[in-house]
C-alpha positions as CSV (number, residue, x, y, z in Angstrom):
1,M,-20.6,-42.9,-46.0
2,S,-18.3,-46.3,-45.6
3,Y,-19.6,-46.6,-41.9
4,G,-23.6,-46.6,-43.4
5,R,-23.4,-49.8,-44.6
6,A,-21.7,-51.1,-41.4
7,N,-24.1,-49.6,-39.2
8,R,-27.3,-51.0,-41.3
9,L,-25.6,-54.3,-41.3
10,E,-25.2,-54.1,-37.3
11,A,-28.6,-53.2,-37.0
12,L,-29.3,-56.0,-38.5
13,L,-27.6,-58.7,-37.2
14,P,-29.2,-58.9,-34.0
15,S,-32.3,-60.6,-35.2
16,H,-30.7,-63.4,-36.7
17,P,-30.1,-66.6,-34.3
18,F,-25.9,-65.7,-34.8
19,C,-26.2,-62.4,-33.9
20,L,-23.4,-62.3,-31.6
21,S,-20.8,-63.8,-33.3
22,C,-21.5,-61.4,-36.1
23,S,-21.5,-58.2,-33.8
24,C,-18.2,-59.3,-32.5
25,L,-16.8,-59.8,-35.7
26,L,-18.4,-56.5,-37.4
27,A,-16.8,-54.7,-33.9
28,A,-13.4,-56.6,-34.5
29,L,-13.6,-55.0,-38.3
30,R,-14.5,-51.5,-37.8
31,M,-11.5,-51.3,-35.2
32,H,-9.1,-52.5,-37.6
33,A,-10.9,-49.8,-40.6
34,L,-10.3,-46.9,-38.1
35,G,-6.9,-47.9,-37.4
36,T,-7.9,-48.1,-33.6
37,G,-6.7,-52.1,-33.2
38,S,-5.0,-55.1,-34.9
39,L,-5.8,-58.4,-36.7
40,C,-4.7,-60.1,-33.9
41,S,-6.4,-57.9,-31.4
42,S,-9.8,-58.9,-33.9
43,A,-9.1,-62.6,-33.9
44,S,-8.5,-62.5,-29.6
45,L,-11.8,-61.4,-29.6
46,L,-13.9,-63.8,-32.3
47,S,-12.0,-66.3,-30.2
48,D,-13.2,-64.9,-26.5
49,S,-16.8,-64.7,-27.9
50,W,-16.6,-68.1,-28.9
51,R,-15.1,-69.1,-25.8
52,L,-17.8,-67.4,-24.2
53,Q,-20.5,-69.5,-26.4
54,S,-18.7,-73.4,-25.7
55,Q,-18.5,-71.9,-21.9
56,H,-22.4,-70.9,-21.8
57,P,-24.7,-73.3,-24.0
58,A,-27.5,-70.7,-24.5
59,L,-25.0,-69.2,-26.3
60,R,-24.0,-71.8,-28.7
61,W,-25.3,-71.5,-32.3
62,S,-24.4,-73.5,-35.2
63,W,-21.3,-73.8,-37.2
64,P,-23.6,-73.3,-40.9
65,H,-25.0,-70.2,-39.1
66,L,-22.0,-68.5,-38.6
67,C,-20.7,-69.3,-41.6
68,V,-23.8,-67.3,-43.4
69,G,-22.9,-64.7,-41.2
70,R,-19.4,-64.8,-42.5
71,R,-20.2,-64.6,-46.0
72,T,-22.7,-61.7,-44.8
73,L,-20.2,-59.6,-43.8
74,I,-18.0,-60.5,-46.3
75,Q,-20.3,-59.4,-49.2
76,A,-21.2,-56.2,-47.4
77,F,-17.8,-55.0,-47.0
78,R,-16.9,-56.0,-51.3
79,C,-19.6,-53.6,-52.0
80,D,-18.7,-51.2,-49.8
81,P,-14.9,-51.2,-49.7
82,G,-14.7,-47.7,-47.9
83,P,-13.2,-48.9,-44.4
84,F,-10.0,-50.5,-46.4
85,S,-9.3,-47.3,-48.0
86,L,-10.1,-45.8,-45.0
87,L,-7.4,-47.7,-43.5
88,Q,-4.7,-47.4,-45.8
89,E,-4.7,-44.1,-45.8
90,N,-4.9,-44.1,-41.7
91,D,-1.4,-46.2,-42.5
92,A,-0.1,-44.0,-44.6
93,K,-0.5,-40.7,-42.6
94,R,0.7,-42.9,-39.3
95,S,3.8,-43.5,-41.3
96,R,3.9,-39.7,-42.8
97,A,4.2,-38.5,-39.3
98,M,6.4,-41.4,-38.1
99,R,8.8,-40.5,-40.6
100,K,8.3,-36.8,-39.8
101,A,9.1,-37.5,-35.6
102,D,11.9,-39.4,-36.7
103,Q,12.8,-36.1,-38.5
104,E,11.9,-33.7,-36.1
105,K,13.9,-36.2,-33.6
106,Q,17.2,-36.2,-35.3
107,Q,17.5,-32.2,-36.6
108,M,16.7,-31.8,-32.2
109,A,19.5,-33.5,-31.9
110,L,21.8,-32.1,-34.7
111,K,20.6,-28.8,-33.2
112,K,21.9,-30.0,-29.5
113,V,24.6,-30.6,-30.9
114,E,25.2,-27.4,-33.1
115,A,24.3,-25.9,-29.5
116,E,27.0,-27.7,-27.5
117,H,29.6,-26.3,-30.0
118,L,28.0,-23.2,-30.3
119,R,28.6,-23.0,-26.3
120,E,31.7,-24.3,-26.8
121,E,32.9,-22.0,-29.2
122,I,31.6,-19.3,-27.1
123,A,33.3,-19.5,-23.8
124,R,36.1,-19.8,-26.3
125,L,35.3,-16.4,-27.5
126,M,34.8,-15.2,-23.9
127,T,38.2,-16.5,-22.9
128,V,39.9,-14.9,-26.4
129,K,38.0,-11.6,-25.5
130,T,39.2,-11.4,-21.6
131,R,42.9,-12.8,-23.2
132,L,42.6,-9.6,-25.2
133,Q,41.5,-6.8,-22.9
134,G,44.1,-8.0,-20.7
135,R,46.6,-7.0,-23.4
136,L,44.4,-3.7,-24.9
137,A,44.7,-2.4,-20.6
138,A,48.6,-2.8,-21.2
139,H,49.6,-1.4,-24.0
140,K,46.6,1.2,-23.0
141,P,49.5,4.1,-21.3
142,F,51.6,3.6,-24.7
143,C,48.5,4.9,-26.7
144,E,48.0,7.6,-24.2
145,Y,51.5,8.4,-24.8
146,L,51.3,8.5,-28.1
147,Q,48.7,11.3,-28.1
148,E,50.4,13.6,-26.4
149,F,53.0,13.9,-28.9
150,Q,52.3,15.2,-32.3
151,D,55.9,15.1,-34.1
152,I,57.7,12.1,-34.2
153,S,61.3,14.0,-33.7
154,E,59.4,15.0,-30.9
155,M,58.6,11.5,-29.2
156,I,61.9,10.4,-30.3
157,G,63.7,13.2,-27.9
158,R,61.6,12.7,-25.2
159,F,62.5,8.9,-25.2
160,E,66.2,9.9,-25.8
161,T,66.0,12.1,-22.9
162,L,64.5,8.8,-20.2
163,R,66.8,6.7,-21.4
164,A,69.7,8.8,-20.6
165,T,67.4,9.9,-17.7
166,Q,67.4,5.7,-17.0
167,A,71.2,5.6,-17.2
168,S,71.6,8.4,-14.9
169,L,69.3,6.9,-12.4
170,I,71.3,3.1,-12.9
171,R,74.4,4.9,-11.9
172,R,73.4,6.8,-9.2
173,E,71.4,3.6,-7.4
174,Q,74.5,1.2,-8.7
175,I,76.4,4.4,-6.4
176,A,73.8,4.1,-3.9
177,R,74.0,0.0,-3.6
178,E,78.0,0.4,-3.4
179,A,77.7,2.8,-0.3
180,V,74.9,0.2,1.4
181,E,77.6,-2.6,0.9
182,E,80.3,-0.7,2.5
183,E,77.7,1.0,5.3
184,R,77.1,-2.7,5.9
185,S,80.2,-3.7,6.3
186,C,81.3,-0.8,8.3
187,L,78.5,-1.9,10.4
188,Q,79.4,-5.1,10.6
189,Q,82.6,-4.5,11.9
190,Y,81.1,-2.3,14.4
191,L,79.4,-5.0,15.6
192,E,81.7,-7.5,15.9
193,E,84.0,-5.1,17.7
194,S,81.2,-3.5,20.0
195,S,80.7,-7.5,20.8
196,N,84.4,-8.2,21.5
197,R,84.7,-5.2,23.7
198,I,81.5,-6.0,26.0
199,L,82.9,-9.4,25.5
200,Q,85.7,-8.3,28.0
201,Q,84.3,-5.8,30.0
202,N,82.4,-9.0,31.2
203,N,85.4,-10.7,31.5
204,M,87.0,-8.2,33.6
205,V,83.7,-7.4,36.0
206,A,83.7,-10.8,36.0
207,E,87.4,-11.3,37.2
208,L,86.7,-7.4,39.6
209,Q,83.7,-9.5,41.2
210,D,85.6,-12.6,42.1
211,Q,88.5,-9.8,43.8
212,L,85.4,-7.8,45.5
213,E,83.9,-11.1,47.0
214,Q,88.1,-12.3,47.7
215,T,88.0,-8.9,49.7
216,Q,85.4,-8.9,51.2
217,E,85.5,-12.7,52.8
218,S,89.2,-11.5,53.3
219,N,88.2,-8.3,55.5
220,W,85.3,-10.1,57.5
221,I,87.9,-12.7,58.2
222,C,90.5,-10.1,59.7
223,I,87.4,-8.4,61.0
224,Q,86.2,-12.0,62.8
225,N,89.9,-12.1,63.9
226,T,90.0,-8.7,65.3
227,A,86.9,-8.9,67.1
228,A,88.2,-12.2,68.6
229,S,91.3,-10.8,69.9
230,K,89.9,-8.0,71.3
231,T,86.9,-10.0,73.0
232,L,89.5,-12.1,74.6
233,E,91.6,-8.8,75.4
234,L,88.5,-7.7,77.1
235,G,88.1,-10.8,78.8
236,Q,91.5,-11.1,80.0
237,I,91.3,-7.2,81.1
238,K,87.3,-8.0,83.3
239,L,89.3,-10.8,84.7
240,A,92.7,-8.3,85.7
241,A,89.9,-6.1,87.1
242,L,87.8,-8.3,88.9
243,N,91.2,-10.1,90.1
244,L,92.4,-6.8,91.4
245,F,89.0,-5.6,93.3
246,Q,89.2,-8.6,95.1
247,M,92.4,-8.4,96.5
248,V,92.0,-4.9,97.2
249,A,88.5,-5.5,98.7
250,K,90.2,-8.1,101.0
251,H,93.2,-6.3,101.8
252,R,90.6,-3.2,103.0
253,K,88.0,-5.6,104.1
254,L,85.6,-3.9,101.2
255,P,82.3,-5.1,101.3
256,M,81.4,-7.7,98.1
257,N,78.2,-6.2,96.9
258,V,80.1,-5.1,93.2
259,P,78.0,-7.2,90.6
260,Q,81.2,-9.4,89.0
261,E,80.2,-8.4,85.1
262,D,80.2,-4.3,86.6
263,T,84.4,-3.3,85.8
264,D,84.0,0.4,86.0
265,A,82.5,-0.4,89.3
266,Q,85.2,-2.5,90.4
267,L,87.9,-0.1,89.1
268,D,86.1,2.5,90.8
269,A,86.5,0.9,94.4
270,V,90.1,-0.1,93.7
271,S,90.7,3.7,92.7
272,S,88.8,5.3,95.4
273,H,91.4,3.4,97.9
274,S,94.5,2.8,96.3
275,V,97.5,5.8,97.2
276,S,100.1,7.0,95.3
277,I,103.5,5.9,95.9
278,N,104.9,9.1,96.1
279,D,102.9,10.2,98.8
280,V,103.6,6.8,101.3
281,S,107.0,7.1,103.6
282,F,108.2,4.0,103.6
283,S,111.5,5.3,106.2
284,K,108.5,5.2,108.8
285,L,106.7,1.6,108.4
286,T,107.3,-1.4,109.5
287,P,108.4,-4.1,107.5
288,W,104.4,-5.6,108.2
289,E,103.2,-2.6,106.9
290,S,105.3,-2.4,104.3
291,F,104.0,-5.6,103.5
292,N,100.8,-4.3,103.9
293,Y,100.9,-1.2,102.1
């Protein structure tokens, strides 16, 4: 095996005084041979080992010893070049894997682009499908209509009948529209006449209302004037009755126990003491008696 030689060298190195540096160098070469590290990392590992030896005096070795160890390792790898062929094989595998990964990435990108195009195409086809379904639904009655007729002449006759019916309906519609327009004009004229008539009646009602108010006002004034004149006449009558009662009471020496507001009692007292002129005989009376009567 390619690792047998290196393992034997690693087992022999601890018995030599430069075992630490050789062990580090062997580990670096094995890492590079297995593809787990680069030459830069191996050099870094050796530099760390030498720096550690310089820091600790107990670990310092002479340069000839290190050179002997280096030559020993080189001769060992020259006798068994297996690790280098394994390194080349790993590099080839890694290159093939990287190329394959790049190809897969490109294929994935192409598939994504193709999938996007397919989605757009599906959306466009769905739109076309919806439009065609709408047209199909719109033309479906024609298909059903054609299924009802087996003969072309029969279908043409049906078409002529429907066209004649349409023309008749158009004429009837035109006549009905003209009648509606005429009725609408009559209605408009009637509404205008009704509006004018209502306006005239409102004016007449307003005039009659004014006349009624004037008549009521004049009647009220007349009533007030009549009541005032009657009141004045009544007052004059009461005053005359009171004067007459006072004259009779003074002449007849009657008691003045009749109230001044009781005109009826005053007139009764006057009438009870009055004498008819036919019952008086002026020839038998003295001038003084005639004056008293």
